[in-house]
N, C-alpha and C positions, 0 to 999 in steps of 0.2 A: 411952676417952680417948686411948689410945695411937695409934689410927688418925688422930685429929685432929692429934696431934703429928707423925706421919709425913707427913701431907699438908701440914701447915704447913712442915715442913722441905723437902719437895719443892718447894713454891712458892718458898721462899727460895733454893733452889739454882738454880731456873730464872732468877729475877731476877738473882742475883749472877753467874751464868755470863754472861748477856748483858752486864752492866755491866763485868765483868772484861775482856772482849774489846772492847767498844765504846769504851773509853777509851784504847785504844792509839794511835789516829791519828784526826785529823779530829774530827768531831762526836761527842761522847760519848753522844748519844741515838740513834745509828745504827751499824750494822755496815757498814764498807766491804767491798769485795770481798775484800781481803786478810784483814780481821778475821774475816769469815764463814768463809773457807777454813780459817784457823787454828782457829777454834772447832770446826768439823766434824771436822778431822783429829785434834784433841786430845781432844775431848769425846765424839765418836762414832767411835772408831777402827775399829769393825766395818764402817763404810762403806768404809774403805780395803781391806778384805778382799774386797769385791765388785768385780769387774772391770766398770767402766762404760765405755760408749762414749766416744769422744773428744768433748769439748765438753759433757759431762754437768754439770759444775759451772756453766758459764755458763747452761745450760738451767735448772738449779735456781735460780740467782740470778734469772733472768728470771721464773720462776714465783713466787718469794717476793716480789719487788719489785713489789707491786701498784700503787703510785703511780708507778712507772717513774722514780724519781729516782736510780737507780744504787746505792742503798744499801738495807739492810734495817733498818727501824725496829722498835721493840719489838712493836708489834701484828703486824707481818708475821712476826717471829720466833716469836711465840706461836702464830700459825696453823700454822707449820711444826711446832712442838712438839705441837700438837693432832693433826695428821695422823699424826705419828710415834707418838703414844700410841695412836691408833686402830688403826694397823697392828699395834702390839705387843699390844693388847687382843685383836684378832681372832686373831693368831698363837697366843697363849698361852691362849685361851679354854678349851681342854680340859685344861690342865695344872693341878696343884694350886696353890692360892694360897700362895705363899711370898714373903716380902719379900726383896729382894736384900740380901746382906751388905754392910756398910760397907767402904770401900776402905782 
């Protein structure tokens, strides 16, 4: 039963994180370029530790923005989260299963 609660909490965090940033400017159903950048900087600070080539953020935005409207909607955001989870799964596949500690 604890696993269900953990997954349920993770889903709530994903939804609430999107909503917390998407309501800052413009349409509350999408992340603007600025909102997406702030979300990535604050919620995935390890990305900042990786030196990326110039224009990497614009390239990421272009990849995420499937409908090319200049913003990232919830479905586009969830695709990004799914890809990030897949990379983490592959990276940590041979490590012991340990839940991360709360912050």
